[in-house]
N, C-alpha and C positions, 0 to 999 in steps of 0.2 A: 504494500500500500504506500503510495506516494504521499509526502507531506502536503497538506492543503487540498487533497483530492478526495473524491468520494471513493468508497470501497468498490473495487471492480473496475476502476477507470484505468486507462492505458496511457502511458506517457508517450507522446508522439515522437519525440526525438530518439527514444530508445527502440521503438517498435514500429518504424515507418512501414515496413513491408506488411506487417500484420494489419495496420490501419488501412492500407491500400486494399488488401485482400477483403477486408470487411466491407469497405465502401463498394467495391466491385460486386460483391455478393448481394449487397442491398440493392444496387441498381439492377442486377439481373433478376432479382426477386420482384422488383417493382415492375419490370417489363412483362412479367407473366400474369400480372393482375388484370382481370377483365373489367371493362367498363360496365356500368349498370345496364346499358342497352344490350351489350354482349351477354351479360348474365341472364337477362330476361329472355333473349332469344334461345340461349342454351336450355333454360328451364322449359320454355315452350316446346322445344324439340324433344326433350326428355318426356314431357307430358304427352305429346302426340304418340311417341313410341310406346309408352305405358298403356295409353288408351287402345292403341291398335293391338297390343299383346292381350289386353283384357278382352277385347271383342273376339279375338281368335280363340282364346280359352273358353269364352262363353259359348261360342259355336260348337267347339269340340265337346264341351260338357253336355250341351243339348243333344248332340248326336249320340254320345255314349249313354245318356239317359234313355233315349228312344230305344237303343239297342238292348239295354238292360230290361226295359219294360217288355219288349217283344219276346225276349228270352224267358221272362217270367210267365208270360201268357202261354208260350209254347210249352214250357215245363208243366204248367197247370193242365193244359189240354192233354199232354202225353200221360200224365198221372191219371186223369179221368178215363182215358181210353184203356190204360192197363188195368184199372179197377173193374171195368165192364167185361174184360176178358176173363 
């Protein structure tokens, strides 16, 4: 800890390379930040994808439900026919 400095501060004259690396990393991180409009578009596209997946799953569910019901009816009819034999 340097005299007259807060805890965790770095003295620029001793660690110039470290200070430069930290500043470059901060700039690089700042470039990756999306603007609010970009975030909104990103969320909208994700929402569209989720809705489309939901609709596809709903259709698949309905088809499987129909198949299950038809198999139950067929099973019931086969049981009825075997009882009469």
